[in-house]
C-alpha positions in Angstrom: 48.4 -18.6 -7.2 49.5 -20.1 -4.1 53.2 -20.7 -5.1 55.0 -17.5 -5.3 58.7 -16.8 -6.3 60.8 -15.8 -3.2 62.7 -12.4 -3.9 66.2 -12.4 -3.5 67.1 -15.9 -4.1 70.2 -15.3 -6.4 71.6 -12.7 -4.2 71.2 -14.5 -0.8 73.0 -17.5 -2.5 75.8 -15.6 -3.7 76.5 -14.4 -0.1 77.8 -18.0 0.8 81.6 -17.8 1.5 83.7 -20.6 0.2 85.5 -23.0 2.6 89.2 -22.0 3.4 91.0 -23.1 0.6 94.1 -24.6 2.7 91.4 -26.7 4.8 88.9 -27.8 1.6 92.4 -29.3 0.3 92.7 -31.6 3.2 91.8 -35.2 3.5 90.0 -34.6 6.9 87.9 -31.8 5.4 84.6 -33.7 5.6 85.3 -34.5 9.1 85.6 -30.8 10.1 82.1 -30.3 8.4 80.8 -33.2 10.5 82.1 -31.6 13.8 80.2 -28.4 12.7 77.3 -30.5 12.6 78.0 -32.2 15.8 78.3 -29.0 17.8 75.1 -27.8 16.6 73.6 -31.1 17.8 75.1 -31.2 21.1 74.2 -27.5 21.7 70.6 -28.1 20.9 70.2 -31.2 23.1 72.1 -29.4 25.7 69.6 -26.6 25.7 66.7 -28.8 25.7 67.7 -30.6 28.8 69.3 -28.0 30.9 66.1 -25.8 30.6 64.1 -28.8 32.3 66.1 -28.8 35.1 65.9 -24.7 35.8 62.1 -24.7 35.4 61.7 -25.0 39.3 64.3 -22.2 40.0 62.6 -20.2 37.2 59.2 -20.5 39.3 61.0 -18.9 42.4 63.0 -16.0 40.2 59.7 -14.9 38.7 57.4 -15.8 41.5 55.3 -17.7 38.7 53.3 -20.8 38.7 54.2 -24.1 37.1 51.6 -23.5 34.4 53.5 -20.1 33.3 56.9 -21.2 33.7 56.8 -24.5 31.5 56.3 -22.0 28.5 59.8 -21.3 28.7 60.4 -24.8 27.5 57.2 -25.3 25.4 57.9 -22.1 23.7 61.3 -23.0 22.1 59.9 -26.4 21.2 56.7 -24.7 19.5 59.1 -22.2 17.3 61.4 -25.1 16.4 58.3 -27.3 15.3 56.5 -24.7 13.5 59.6 -23.4 11.5 61.2 -26.7 10.6 59.0 -27.5 7.9 59.3 -24.1 6.3 63.1 -23.7 6.5 63.5 -27.3 4.8 62.2 -25.8 2.0 63.8 -22.3 2.1 67.1 -24.1 2.7 66.9 -25.9 -0.6 65.9 -22.8 -2.1 68.5 -20.3 -0.8 71.4 -22.5 0.1 72.1 -24.4 3.3 75.5 -22.9 4.2 74.4 -19.2 4.8 71.3 -20.2 6.5 72.9 -22.8 8.6 75.4 -20.0 9.8 72.2 -17.6 10.4 70.8 -20.4 12.7 73.9 -20.3 15.0 73.9 -16.8 14.9 70.4 -16.4 15.7 70.4 -19.2 18.3 73.4 -17.5 20.1 71.9 -14.2 19.9 68.9 -15.3 21.3 70.5 -17.3 24.2 72.2 -14.3 25.2 68.8 -12.2 25.4 67.3 -15.0 27.2 70.0 -14.8 30.3 69.5 -11.0 30.2 65.8 -11.3 30.7 64.3 -9.3 33.4 60.6 -11.0 33.4 59.2 -14.1 32.4 57.2 -12.7 29.5 60.4 -11.5 27.7 62.3 -14.8 28.6 59.6 -16.8 27.0 59.6 -14.6 23.9 63.5 -14.7 23.5 63.1 -18.8 24.0 60.5 -18.6 20.7 63.3 -16.7 18.9 65.9 -19.2 20.0 63.5 -21.9 18.6 63.6 -20.2 15.3 67.3 -20.2 15.3 67.3 -24.1 16.2 64.6 -24.7 13.3 67.4 -23.3 11.1 70.2 -25.6 12.3 67.6 -28.6 12.4 66.7 -28.1 8.6 70.3 -28.0 7.6 72.3 -30.4 9.9 71.7 -33.8 8.4 71.5 -32.6 4.9 75.0 -30.9 5.3 76.6 -33.9 6.9 75.0 -36.6 4.1 76.2 -34.2 1.1 79.7 -33.5 2.5 80.7 -37.0 3.6 81.8 -40.0 1.1 78.8 -42.7 1.3 81.4 -45.4 2.9 81.8 -43.1 5.9 78.3 -41.9 6.3 77.5 -44.6 9.0 80.2 -43.4 11.0 79.4 -39.7 10.8 75.9 -40.2 11.4 77.3 -42.2 14.4 79.3 -39.3 15.8 76.1 -36.8 15.0 73.8 -39.3 17.3 76.5 -39.4 19.9 76.8 -35.8 20.1 73.2 -35.5 20.7 73.4 -38.1 23.4 76.2 -36.2 24.9 74.3 -33.0 25.0 71.0 -34.6 26.6 73.5 -36.3 29.3 75.4 -33.3 30.1 72.4 -30.8 30.4 71.4 -31.9 33.8 74.9 -32.0 35.3 76.0 -28.7 33.9 72.6 -27.5 34.8 72.8 -28.4 38.3 76.3 -27.0 38.8 75.5 -23.6 37.1 72.0 -23.3 38.9 74.0 -23.5 42.5 77.0 -21.7 41.5 76.0 -18.9 39.3 72.3 -18.8 39.1 69.8 -19.3 36.3 70.9 -16.6 33.8 74.1 -18.9 32.8 71.7 -22.1 32.0 71.3 -19.8 28.6 74.7 -18.1 28.5 76.6 -21.5 28.6 75.6 -21.8 25.0 77.4 -18.8 23.7 80.8 -20.2 23.2 79.5 -23.3 21.2 77.4 -21.2 19.1 80.2 -18.5 18.5 83.0 -21.2 17.9 80.5 -23.3 15.4 79.8 -20.1 13.3 83.6 -19.3 13.0 84.4 -23.0 12.0 81.2 -23.4 9.8 82.4 -20.0 8.0 85.7 -21.9 7.3 84.9 -25.2 6.5 81.2 -25.6 5.2 81.1 -26.1 1.5 78.8 -24.0 -0.4 75.5 -25.2 -1.6 75.7 -26.7 -5.1 72.3 -28.4 -5.4 69.6 -25.6 -5.6 66.3 -27.0 -7.4 65.5 -25.3 -10.5 62.0 -24.7 -9.2 62.5 -21.8 -6.5 58.9 -21.4 -5.8 57.5 -21.4 -2.2 54.2 -22.7 -1.1 53.2 -19.7 1.2 49.5 -20.9 1.7 51.2 -24.3 3.1 53.5 -22.2 5.7 50.9 -20.0 6.7 48.8 -22.7 7.5 51.3 -25.2 9.1 52.6 -22.6 11.7 49.5 -21.9 13.4 48.1 -25.4 13.2 50.9 -26.7 15.4 51.1 -23.8 17.7 47.2 -24.0 18.5 47.5 -27.9 18.9 50.3 -27.6 21.7 48.3 -24.7 23.3 45.2 -26.4 23.6 47.4 -29.6 25.2 49.5 -27.2 27.3 46.1 -25.6 28.9 44.1 -28.7 29.8 45.0 -28.1 33.4 43.8 -24.1 33.0 40.8 -24.4 30.6 38.0 -26.9 30.8 37.4 -29.2 28.0 34.0 -27.5 27.1 35.5 -23.7 27.6 35.1 -21.4 24.6 38.9 -20.8 24.5 39.7 -24.6 24.4 37.0 -25.4 21.8 38.4 -22.4 19.7 41.9 -23.8 19.9 41.2 -27.6 19.2 38.8 -26.3 16.3 41.0 -24.0 14.8 43.9 -26.4 14.7 42.0 -29.3 13.1 40.5 -27.2 10.4 43.8 -25.5 9.8 45.6 -28.8 9.6 42.8 -30.3 7.3 43.1 -27.5 4.9 47.0 -27.8 5.0 46.9 -31.3 4.3 44.6 -30.6 1.1 47.1 -27.9 0.2 50.2 -29.8 0.3 48.5 -32.6 -1.9 48.0 -30.4 -4.8 51.3 -28.1 -4.3 53.9 -28.8 -6.8 56.7 -28.1 -4.1 55.1 -28.9 -0.8 56.5 -28.1 2.3 55.9 -31.8 3.9 55.6 -34.9 1.6 52.5 -36.5 2.7 52.7 -39.2 0.4 54.8 -40.9 3.0 52.1 -41.2 5.2 50.2 -43.8 2.9 52.9 -46.1 4.2 51.4 -47.7 7.4 55.2 -48.9 8.7 56.2 -45.1 8.5 53.4 -43.9 10.0 53.9 -46.1 12.9 57.4 -45.5 13.0 56.6 -41.5 13.3 54.2 -42.1 16.1 56.9 -44.2 17.8 59.5 -41.6 17.4 57.1 -38.9 19.0 56.0 -40.9 21.8 59.7 -42.0 22.6 60.6 -38.5 23.0 57.4 -37.8 25.0 58.4 -40.5 27.5 61.9 -38.8 27.5 61.1 -35.2 28.2 57.9 -35.8 30.4 59.9 -38.0 32.7 62.8 -35.5 32.6 60.0 -32.8 33.6 58.3 -34.8 36.5 61.4 -35.9 37.9 63.0 -32.5 38.0 60.1 -31.5 40.3 60.1 -34.6 42.5 63.7 -34.4 43.3 64.1 -30.7 43.7 60.5 -29.6 45.2 59.5 -33.0 46.9 62.7 -34.4 48.2 64.3 -31.3 48.4 67.7 -32.2 46.5 70.1 -29.1 45.5 69.8 -28.7 41.5 73.4 -30.3 41.5 72.1 -33.4 43.1 69.1 -33.7 41.0 71.4 -33.2 37.9 73.4 -35.7 38.5 70.5 -38.2 39.3 68.6 -37.2 36.0 71.8 -37.7 34.1 71.4 -41.5 34.8 68.5 -41.5 31.9 70.3 -40.1 29.0 73.7 -41.8 30.1 72.3 -45.3 30.0 70.2 -44.4 26.8 73.2 -43.5 25.1 74.9 -46.5 25.8 71.7 -48.7 25.0 71.2 -47.3 21.6 73.7 -49.0 19.5 73.2 -52.1 21.5 69.4 -51.9 20.4 70.5 -51.2 16.9 72.6 -54.3 17.0 70.1 -56.6 18.6 67.3 -55.3 15.9 69.8 -56.4 13.0 69.8 -59.9 14.5 66.4 -60.0 15.5 63.7 -57.4 14.4 62.8 -53.7 15.6 59.5 -55.1 16.7 61.0 -57.6 19.3 63.7 -55.4 20.4 61.3 -52.1 20.7 58.8 -54.3 22.5 61.4 -55.3 25.1 62.2 -51.7 25.5 58.9 -50.5 26.0 58.4 -53.2 28.7 61.4 -51.9 30.4 60.0 -48.6 30.5 56.7 -49.7 32.1 58.4 -51.5 34.8 60.6 -48.5 35.5 57.6 -46.3 35.5 55.6 -48.8 37.9 58.6 -48.9 40.2 58.7 -45.1 40.5 55.1 -44.6 40.9 54.8 -47.2 43.6 57.9 -48.2 45.4 60.7 -45.9 44.6 60.0 -42.6 46.6 59.7 -44.2 50.2 62.1 -43.6 52.9 65.7 -45.0 52.0 64.8 -45.8 48.2 67.6 -43.9 46.6 69.0 -47.1 45.1 65.4 -48.1 43.8 65.0 -44.5 42.3 68.4 -44.9 40.5 67.9 -48.3 39.3 64.4 -47.3 38.0 65.7 -44.1 36.1 68.6 -46.6 34.5 65.8 -49.2 33.7 63.7 -46.2 31.9 66.9 -45.0 30.2 67.6 -48.7 29.1 64.2 -49.1 27.8 64.4 -46.0 25.8 67.5 -46.8 24.1 66.3 -50.2 23.0 63.3 -48.6 21.6 64.5 -45.2 20.2 67.5 -46.2 18.0 65.6 -49.3 16.3 62.5 -47.5 15.7 63.9 -44.5 14.0 66.2 -46.8 11.7 63.2 -48.8 10.8 61.2 -45.6 10.0 63.8 -44.3 7.4 64.0 -47.7 6.1 60.2 -47.9 5.6 60.4 -44.7 3.3 61.5 -45.1 -0.4 65.3 -44.4 -0.7 64.7 -41.4 -2.9 62.9 -39.8 0.2 65.2 -40.5 2.7 66.2 -36.8 3.4 62.4 -36.2 3.6 61.8 -38.8 5.9 64.8 -37.9 8.2 63.1 -34.3 8.4 60.0 -35.6 9.7 61.4 -38.0 12.2 63.4 -34.6 13.4 59.8 -32.9 13.4 58.4 -36.1 15.2 61.2 -35.8 18.0 60.3 -31.9 18.7 56.6 -32.4 18.9 56.9 -35.5 20.8 58.9 -33.3 23.2 56.4 -30.8 23.4 53.6 -33.6 23.9 55.8 -35.2 26.9 56.1 -31.7 28.7 52.7 -30.6 28.2 50.9 -33.7 29.2 52.6 -34.4 32.2 52.9 -30.6 33.3 49.2 -30.3 32.8 48.4 -33.5 34.8 50.9 -32.4 37.7 49.3 -29.1 37.5 45.9 -30.7 38.1 47.2 -32.9 40.9 48.7 -30.2 42.8 45.2 -28.2 42.4 43.6 -30.8 44.2 46.4 -30.6 46.9 46.1 -26.6 47.2 45.3 -26.8 50.9 48.7 -28.5 51.4 52.0 -27.5 51.7 53.4 -28.0 48.2 57.1 -28.1 49.5 56.2 -31.3 51.5 56.0 -34.9 50.0 52.6 -34.0 48.7 54.7 -32.6 45.7 55.7 -36.4 45.5 52.3 -37.5 45.4 51.3 -35.1 42.5 54.6 -36.5 40.6 53.7 -40.1 41.3 50.1 -39.8 39.8 51.1 -38.2 36.9 53.5 -41.0 35.9 50.4 -42.7 34.6 50.7 -40.5 31.7 54.0 -42.0 30.9 52.8 -45.6 31.4 49.8 -44.7 28.6 52.7 -43.6 26.1 54.6 -46.7 26.5 51.8 -48.8 25.8 50.6 -46.8 22.8 54.3 -46.8 21.3 54.4 -50.6 22.1 51.3 -51.2 20.0 52.6 -49.1 17.1 55.3 -51.4 17.0 53.4 -54.2 15.6 53.1 -52.1 12.2 56.8 -51.7 11.7 58.3 -53.7 8.9 61.9 -55.4 9.1 61.9 -56.1 5.4 63.9 -54.0 2.9 63.4 -50.7 2.0 60.4 -49.9 -0.5 61.5 -49.6 -4.0 61.3 -46.4 -5.8 62.2 -45.1 -9.3 65.7 -44.2 -9.5 66.2 -40.5 -9.1 69.3 -38.4 -9.5 71.1 -37.1 -6.2 70.1 -33.3 -5.7 73.3 -32.4 -5.8 74.1 -34.3 -9.3 75.8 -37.3 -7.8 74.6 -40.9 -7.7 
């Protein structure tokens, strides 16, 4: 028996506090719930983008190498990705409110510990703990929002949620630069504390109790045990490409173990009554292509943020504040272009708009690699970063929408969770691949002063990775469908509503 009853299910669900009665009676109560989820979306993206800017400062603070410091970013993403699939099922069983609040508490507490870390190992461990808290938030946020907002207002609510994510990504480089220059790297993590505390208190007062727990409260322990290490080993192998040779025992062990665990996981999920991941969705070619596009889009975004943070601060000697302001061009333009991309896709098709977006990204990467780092090229650099953000905005929003639409209507929630997982996994790939390439390039220049323009040379060469991502993402677009959502047998809403 791989499916065992989790102990204490009824006990934990009874711990969910009801919303404050005076607030629950108000017509604006659903928008308070949206506000809570938006705080979680904002702080999660703020944390992810702000840490990218802090990595060069952490190499100096701990006397560590690029290979070592990048685990500060990757540990969070690996823990988030590994826990997301598990928490999706756990939250269905135990109730979303209590675990969503637990996510805020864990994320906030881990943020406090990260800022207080006295060595790199402790910081990486605390970042992993923070990622588990982020997984609790990510497994709940969209489900809470969809179940709490009337159907005719859902599009607006999801729009606000998306905007909060864009604001978080945009604010990260700016806030991070100011904090690094004024207060030091520890405040990069402590800045999340007021948001986490306020969201916990507001969520306690306004979030509704869970009313749609499934009758079957069994948990696929075997699937959980297989999923987490398979993801961790895959990211470890990708991260260590610049350290371990492809034929080294450590690399072979990581890749082989990850592949075997993933294969066994797939077999387990196919026969599980309550699987952690609904693998039937991947039988749809359009959905699979869309998921690949989501991962590649975020690999492009976070790979570019990683490379440019080092290029601006180490190669061009920009202060953290100046580098943050320049990097903010990407997410700001991305946020402005995303709704335009969605509107254009409705008039034309996701394939055409997405292809134009990837063409813009390729042009931007080419400009950065070939002409943007010469003397007096500030305007060229900023225009290239803006063009990159424009391309991602035109690609990401239509691709994500088409991916959800490719799934049957009764599996939209599961499809949304897989899109979220693809975003995190893509971020891991982007950081791991570009940092490995940059570290390899720096190794070739080991006889040079790495604070010199040679650092820029390493970044320019590493941009080839992003060009490859853009080409693959563009190729995946041909499998996207612009037609109506696939039909599926009617099913009652999990909450008992149509």
